[in-house]
Structures are given as structure tokens and as C-alpha cells.
The first five atom37 places (N, CA, C, CB, O) and aatype in JSON, in Angstrom:
{
  "aatype": [12, 3, 2, 11, 13, 7, 13, 5, 11, 14, 12, 10, 16, 13, 11, 6, 0, 4, 6, 18, 4, 15, 9, 14, 6, 15, 15, 10, 18, 11, 8, 16, 12, 2, 11, 2, 19, 0, 18, 18, 11, 14, 13, 7, 11, 11, 9, 18, 13, 11, 1, 6, 6, 10, 3, 6, 17, 10, 12, 16, 2, 1, 13, 15, 16, 1, 6, 6, 10, 6, 1, 11, 15, 16, 11, 12, 15, 12, 0],
  "atom_mask": [
    [1, 1, 1, 1, 1],
    [1, 1, 1, 1, 1],
    [1, 1, 1, 1, 1],
    [1, 1, 1, 1, 1],
    [1, 1, 1, 1, 1],
    [1, 1, 1, 0, 1],
    [1, 1, 1, 1, 1],
    [1, 1, 1, 1, 1],
    [1, 1, 1, 1, 1],
    [1, 1, 1, 1, 1],
    [1, 1, 1, 1, 1],
    [1, 1, 1, 1, 1],
    [1, 1, 1, 1, 1],
    [1, 1, 1, 1, 1],
    [1, 1, 1, 1, 1],
    [1, 1, 1, 1, 1],
    [1, 1, 1, 1, 1],
    [1, 1, 1, 1, 1],
    [1, 1, 1, 1, 1],
    [1, 1, 1, 1, 1],
    [1, 1, 1, 1, 1],
    [1, 1, 1, 1, 1],
    [1, 1, 1, 1, 1],
    [1, 1, 1, 1, 1],
    [1, 1, 1, 1, 1],
    [1, 1, 1, 1, 1],
    [1, 1, 1, 1, 1],
    [1, 1, 1, 1, 1],
    [1, 1, 1, 1, 1],
    [1, 1, 1, 1, 1],
    [1, 1, 1, 1, 1],
    [1, 1, 1, 1, 1],
    [1, 1, 1, 1, 1],
    [1, 1, 1, 1, 1],
    [1, 1, 1, 1, 1],
    [1, 1, 1, 1, 1],
    [1, 1, 1, 1, 1],
    [1, 1, 1, 1, 1],
    [1, 1, 1, 1, 1],
    [1, 1, 1, 1, 1],
    [1, 1, 1, 1, 1],
    [1, 1, 1, 1, 1],
    [1, 1, 1, 1, 1],
    [1, 1, 1, 0, 1],
    [1, 1, 1, 1, 1],
    [1, 1, 1, 1, 1],
    [1, 1, 1, 1, 1],
    [1, 1, 1, 1, 1],
    [1, 1, 1, 1, 1],
    [1, 1, 1, 1, 1],
    [1, 1, 1, 1, 1],
    [1, 1, 1, 1, 1],
    [1, 1, 1, 1, 1],
    [1, 1, 1, 1, 1],
    [1, 1, 1, 1, 1],
    [1, 1, 1, 1, 1],
    [1, 1, 1, 1, 1],
    [1, 1, 1, 1, 1],
    [1, 1, 1, 1, 1],
    [1, 1, 1, 1, 1],
    [1, 1, 1, 1, 1],
    [1, 1, 1, 1, 1],
    [1, 1, 1, 1, 1],
    [1, 1, 1, 1, 1],
    [1, 1, 1, 1, 1],
    [1, 1, 1, 1, 1],
    [1, 1, 1, 1, 1],
    [1, 1, 1, 1, 1],
    [1, 1, 1, 1, 1],
    [1, 1, 1, 1, 1],
    [1, 1, 1, 1, 1],
    [1, 1, 1, 1, 1],
    [1, 1, 1, 1, 1],
    [1, 1, 1, 1, 1],
    [1, 1, 1, 1, 1],
    [1, 1, 1, 1, 1],
    [1, 1, 1, 1, 1],
    [1, 1, 1, 1, 1],
    [1, 1, 1, 1, 1]
  ],
  "atom_positions": [
    [[91.37, 98.42, 98.82], [91.71, 98.56, 100.22], [93.16, 99.03, 100.34], [91.49, 97.21, 100.98], [94.03, 98.54, 99.62]],
    [[93.42, 99.97, 101.23], [94.76, 100.52, 101.39], [95.75, 99.51, 101.97], [94.72, 101.73, 102.26], [96.9, 99.47, 101.54]],
    [[95.33, 98.71, 102.93], [96.22, 97.73, 103.54], [95.41, 96.62, 104.19], [97.14, 98.4, 104.57], [94.19, 96.58, 104.05]],
    [[96.07, 95.75, 104.9], [95.37, 94.59, 105.48], [94.36, 94.97, 106.55], [96.37, 93.64, 106.06], [93.48, 94.18, 106.87]],
    [[94.47, 96.19, 107.13], [93.54, 96.61, 108.16], [92.29, 97.27, 107.6], [94.23, 97.55, 109.12], [91.34, 97.51, 108.33]],
    [[92.29, 97.58, 106.3], [91.12, 98.21, 105.7], [90.97, 99.67, 106.08], [0.0, 0.0, 0.0], [89.85, 100.14, 106.26]],
    [[92.06, 100.38, 106.2], [92.0, 101.76, 106.64], [91.55, 102.74, 105.56], [93.33, 102.18, 107.14], [91.64, 103.95, 105.74]],
    [[91.07, 102.22, 104.45], [90.55, 103.09, 103.43], [89.21, 103.67, 103.86], [90.41, 102.34, 102.1], [88.84, 104.76, 103.44]],
    [[88.48, 102.94, 104.68], [87.16, 103.41, 105.09], [87.29, 104.66, 105.97], [86.39, 102.3, 105.85], [88.26, 104.8, 106.71]],
    [[86.31, 105.55, 105.88], [86.41, 106.83, 106.59], [86.24, 106.74, 108.1], [85.4, 107.77, 106.05], [86.8, 107.56, 108.83]],
    [[85.48, 105.76, 108.59], [85.25, 105.63, 110.03], [85.92, 104.34, 110.53], [83.73, 105.62, 110.35], [85.84, 103.29, 109.89]],
    [[86.59, 104.46, 111.68], [87.29, 103.31, 112.27], [86.72, 103.0, 113.64], [88.8, 103.59, 112.36], [86.31, 103.9, 114.38]],
    [[86.7, 101.73, 113.98], [86.32, 101.33, 115.33], [87.47, 101.68, 116.27], [85.99, 99.8, 115.39], [88.54, 102.09, 115.83]],
    [[87.24, 101.5, 117.56], [88.27, 101.8, 118.54], [89.53, 100.97, 118.29], [87.74, 101.54, 119.96], [90.63, 101.5, 118.28]],
    [[89.36, 99.67, 118.1], [90.52, 98.8, 117.87], [91.23, 99.13, 116.57], [90.08, 97.32, 117.87], [92.45, 99.13, 116.5]],
    [[90.46, 99.43, 115.53], [91.07, 99.81, 114.26], [91.85, 101.11, 114.41], [89.99, 99.96, 113.17], [92.93, 101.26, 113.83]],
    [[91.31, 102.04, 115.18], [91.99, 103.32, 115.41], [93.31, 103.1, 116.13], [91.09, 104.27, 116.21], [94.31, 103.75, 115.82]],
    [[93.33, 102.19, 117.1], [94.57, 101.88, 117.82], [95.61, 101.31, 116.86], [94.31, 100.87, 118.96], [96.78, 101.7, 116.9]],
    [[95.18, 100.4, 116.0], [96.09, 99.81, 115.03], [96.57, 100.87, 114.04], [95.42, 98.65, 114.29], [97.75, 100.92, 113.69]],
    [[95.65, 101.71, 113.59], [95.97, 102.75, 112.62], [97.01, 103.73, 113.18], [94.69, 103.51, 112.22], [97.93, 104.13, 112.48]],
    [[96.83, 104.1, 114.45], [97.75, 105.06, 115.1], [98.98, 104.38, 115.71], [97.01, 105.83, 116.18], [99.9, 105.05, 116.16]],
    [[98.98, 103.06, 115.73], [100.06, 102.28, 116.34], [100.27, 102.63, 117.81], [101.35, 102.5, 115.58], [101.4, 102.83, 118.27]],
    [[99.16, 102.72, 118.53], [99.23, 102.99, 119.97], [98.38, 101.97, 120.71], [98.76, 104.45, 120.3], [97.43, 101.43, 120.15]],
    [[98.72, 101.7, 121.98], [97.94, 100.74, 122.75], [96.53, 101.26, 123.05], [98.66, 100.41, 124.06], [96.3, 102.47, 123.07]],
    [[95.61, 100.35, 123.28], [94.23, 100.74, 123.59], [94.17, 101.64, 124.82], [93.38, 99.49, 123.81], [93.39, 102.6, 124.85]],
    [[94.97, 101.33, 125.83], [94.95, 102.15, 127.05], [95.33, 103.59, 126.76], [95.9, 101.57, 128.11], [94.78, 104.51, 127.37]],
    [[96.26, 103.79, 125.85], [96.69, 105.15, 125.5], [95.58, 105.9, 124.77], [97.96, 105.09, 124.63], [95.3, 107.06, 125.09]],
    [[94.96, 105.26, 123.79], [93.89, 105.94, 123.06], [92.7, 106.19, 123.98], [93.44, 105.1, 121.84], [92.04, 107.22, 123.87]],
    [[92.44, 105.27, 124.88], [91.35, 105.46, 125.84], [91.61, 106.7, 126.69], [91.19, 104.21, 126.73], [90.69, 107.49, 126.92]],
    [[92.84, 106.88, 127.16], [93.19, 108.07, 127.95], [92.99, 109.34, 127.14], [94.64, 107.98, 128.46], [92.51, 110.35, 127.65]],
    [[93.38, 109.3, 125.86], [93.21, 110.48, 125.01], [91.75, 110.81, 124.78], [93.91, 110.26, 123.67], [91.39, 111.98, 124.68]],
    [[90.89, 109.79, 124.7], [89.47, 110.09, 124.54], [88.89, 110.64, 125.83], [88.69, 108.82, 124.11], [88.08, 111.57, 125.8]],
    [[89.28, 110.09, 126.95], [88.78, 110.57, 128.24], [89.24, 112.0, 128.54], [89.23, 109.63, 129.37], [88.51, 112.77, 129.16]],
    [[90.45, 112.35, 128.1], [90.98, 113.7, 128.31], [90.55, 114.66, 127.21], [92.5, 113.66, 128.39], [90.93, 115.83, 127.2]],
    [[89.75, 114.16, 126.27], [89.24, 114.96, 125.15], [90.36, 115.53, 124.29], [88.37, 116.1, 125.68], [90.28, 116.66, 123.81]],
    [[91.42, 114.75, 124.11], [92.54, 115.16, 123.25], [92.29, 114.81, 121.79], [93.83, 114.5, 123.71], [92.9, 115.39, 120.9]],
    [[91.4, 113.87, 121.56], [91.11, 113.4, 120.2], [89.59, 113.33, 120.04], [91.78, 112.01, 119.92], [88.87, 112.91, 120.95]],
    [[89.11, 113.73, 118.86], [87.67, 113.7, 118.58], [87.22, 112.26, 118.35], [87.33, 114.57, 117.35], [87.93, 111.46, 117.75]],
    [[86.03, 111.95, 118.84], [85.47, 110.61, 118.63], [83.96, 110.71, 118.59], [85.93, 109.63, 119.74], [83.38, 111.75, 118.91]],
    [[83.33, 109.62, 118.19], [81.88, 109.57, 118.03], [81.33, 108.35, 118.75], [81.49, 109.54, 116.55], [81.94, 107.29, 118.74]],
    [[80.16, 108.51, 119.37], [79.47, 107.41, 120.04], [78.01, 107.42, 119.59], [79.59, 107.52, 121.61], [77.13, 107.8, 120.36]],
    [[77.75, 107.01, 118.36], [76.39, 107.11, 117.82], [75.36, 106.25, 118.55], [76.4, 106.74, 116.39], [74.18, 106.58, 118.54]],
    [[75.78, 105.18, 119.16], [74.84, 104.3, 119.84], [75.05, 104.32, 121.34], [74.98, 102.88, 119.32], [74.47, 103.5, 122.06]],
    [[75.86, 105.25, 121.82], [76.07, 105.42, 123.25], [77.11, 104.52, 123.9], [0.0, 0.0, 0.0], [77.47, 104.75, 125.05]],
    [[77.61, 103.52, 123.19], [78.59, 102.62, 123.8], [79.88, 102.55, 123.0], [78.01, 101.23, 123.94], [80.94, 102.95, 123.49]],
    [[79.79, 102.05, 121.79], [80.99, 101.88, 120.96], [81.52, 103.23, 120.5], [80.69, 100.99, 119.75], [80.75, 104.15, 120.19]],
    [[82.85, 103.33, 120.46], [83.52, 104.56, 120.04], [84.04, 104.4, 118.62], [84.68, 104.92, 121.02], [84.61, 103.37, 118.27]],
    [[83.82, 105.42, 117.82], [84.3, 105.44, 116.44], [85.11, 106.7, 116.2], [83.12, 105.36, 115.44], [84.94, 107.71, 116.89]],
    [[86.0, 106.63, 115.23], [86.86, 107.76, 114.89], [86.83, 107.99, 113.39], [88.31, 107.52, 115.38], [86.75, 107.04, 112.61]],
    [[86.91, 109.26, 113.0], [87.08, 109.58, 111.59], [88.57, 109.46, 111.29], [86.51, 111.02, 111.23], [89.39, 110.06, 111.98]],
    [[88.9, 108.7, 110.27], [90.31, 108.51, 109.91], [90.97, 109.86, 109.64], [90.43, 107.59, 108.66], [92.11, 110.09, 110.04]],
    [[90.26, 110.75, 108.96], [90.78, 112.08, 108.63], [91.12, 112.88, 109.9], [89.75, 112.86, 107.78], [92.14, 113.56, 109.94]],
    [[90.28, 112.79, 110.92], [90.54, 113.5, 112.18], [91.69, 112.86, 112.95], [89.28, 113.52, 113.06], [92.44, 113.56, 113.63]],
    [[91.83, 111.55, 112.86], [92.99, 110.89, 113.48], [94.28, 111.37, 112.82], [92.87, 109.35, 113.38], [95.28, 111.6, 113.5]],
    [[94.25, 111.51, 111.49], [95.43, 112.01, 110.78], [95.81, 113.4, 111.28], [95.18, 112.03, 109.26], [96.98, 113.68, 111.52]],
    [[94.81, 114.26, 111.42], [95.07, 115.62, 111.91], [95.64, 115.59, 113.32], [93.77, 116.46, 111.89], [96.58, 116.31, 113.63]],
    [[95.07, 114.76, 114.18], [95.53, 114.64, 115.56], [96.97, 114.13, 115.61], [94.61, 113.72, 116.36], [97.78, 114.62, 116.4]],
    [[97.27, 113.14, 114.77], [98.62, 112.59, 114.75], [99.66, 113.59, 114.27], [98.66, 111.36, 113.88], [100.85, 113.46, 114.57]],
    [[99.21, 114.58, 113.53], [100.14, 115.57, 112.98], [100.26, 116.82, 113.86], [99.7, 115.98, 111.58], [100.84, 117.82, 113.43]],
    [[99.73, 116.79, 115.07], [99.88, 117.92, 115.99], [101.24, 117.88, 116.67], [98.75, 117.92, 117.04], [101.93, 116.86, 116.64]],
    [[101.61, 118.97, 117.26], [102.88, 119.1, 117.98], [104.09, 118.79, 117.1], [102.88, 118.18, 119.19], [104.99, 118.06, 117.49]],
    [[104.07, 119.35, 115.92], [105.17, 119.15, 114.98], [106.42, 119.86, 115.48], [104.79, 119.65, 113.56], [106.36, 120.99, 115.98]],
    [[107.54, 119.2, 115.34], [108.83, 119.79, 115.68], [109.57, 120.13, 114.38], [109.68, 118.83, 116.58], [109.64, 119.3, 113.47]],
    [[110.1, 121.33, 114.31], [110.82, 121.77, 113.11], [112.17, 121.07, 113.01], [111.01, 123.29, 113.11], [112.77, 120.68, 114.01]],
    [[112.62, 120.92, 111.77], [113.95, 120.36, 111.55], [115.0, 121.41, 111.87], [114.1, 119.85, 110.1], [114.69, 122.6, 111.96]],
    [[116.2, 120.98, 112.04], [117.3, 121.91, 112.3], [117.41, 122.92, 111.16], [118.64, 121.13, 112.48], [117.63, 124.11, 111.39]],
    [[117.27, 122.43, 109.93], [117.36, 123.3, 108.75], [116.27, 124.38, 108.78], [117.25, 122.48, 107.46], [116.54, 125.54, 108.49]],
    [[115.05, 124.0, 109.13], [113.95, 124.97, 109.21], [114.24, 126.02, 110.29], [112.62, 124.25, 109.51], [114.0, 127.21, 110.08]],
    [[114.75, 125.58, 111.43], [115.07, 126.52, 112.51], [116.19, 127.47, 112.1], [115.46, 125.75, 113.77], [116.15, 128.66, 112.42]],
    [[117.19, 126.95, 111.4], [118.29, 127.79, 110.95], [117.81, 128.83, 109.95], [119.4, 126.94, 110.34], [118.22, 129.99, 110.01]],
    [[116.94, 128.41, 109.01], [116.38, 129.36, 108.04], [115.58, 130.45, 108.73], [115.49, 128.63, 107.03], [115.69, 131.62, 108.38]],
    [[114.78, 130.07, 109.71], [113.97, 131.03, 110.46], [114.88, 132.0, 111.21], [113.02, 130.31, 111.45], [114.62, 133.2, 111.24]],
    [[115.93, 131.48, 111.81], [116.88, 132.32, 112.54], [117.56, 133.3, 111.62], [117.92, 131.45, 113.24], [117.74, 134.47, 111.97]],
    [[117.94, 132.83, 110.44], [118.6, 133.7, 109.45], [117.66, 134.82, 109.01], [119.07, 132.88, 108.22], [118.06, 135.98, 108.91]],
    [[116.41, 134.48, 108.74], [115.42, 135.48, 108.33], [115.21, 136.52, 109.41], [114.09, 134.8, 107.99], [115.09, 137.71, 109.12]],
    [[115.16, 136.07, 110.67], [114.92, 136.99, 111.78], [116.13, 137.91, 112.0], [114.61, 136.22, 113.07], [115.96, 139.08, 112.35]],
    [[117.31, 137.4, 111.79], [118.51, 138.22, 112.01], [118.68, 139.25, 110.89], [119.77, 137.34, 112.09], [119.33, 140.27, 111.09]],
    [[118.09, 138.99, 109.72], [118.18, 139.91, 108.6], [117.13, 141.02, 108.7], [118.01, 139.16, 107.29], [117.24, 142.04, 108.02]],
    [[116.13, 140.84, 109.54], [115.04, 141.81, 109.65], [115.43, 143.01, 110.47], [113.82, 141.17, 110.24], [114.62, 143.91, 110.66]]
  ]
}
């Protein structure tokens, strides 16, 4: 097991997903309702998440470091 929450398993319950992402239930609920994050409802009621898809979602909207921006600027000015 990876940690005390058992996040090694590929599918997480709603509460496990909240703990995994370190966000409140209300926030994750809003993201599911707005279709910002993929989820599964195999039995029509309970919501499940693929840990791998949560990782991808958490890594969206990346901001570049100052160093990366400076390198990009230097490359563009040399072109």
C-alpha cells in the first residue's frame, strides 16, 4: 500500500478522491457537476474516480517557472 489511505488501488471512491486531491468534498462535487474532472457511476449513485485520471487533472493549468520563461524568451529573441 502506498500510504494510509490505500491510494495504490486504481479506482477511488468520492471520499478517497477528496483525500487524495486534498480538496473539500464540496469542491470536488462542483468539479464533477461542471464536468471538469472525469468520473464513473457504474451503479447510478456512487461516484468513482480513476487515480490516473485524477493525477492528469491535478496536473492541468501548469505555470512555467521564471527560468523556463526566460529561456523561452531568449530563444524567441534569437529567432
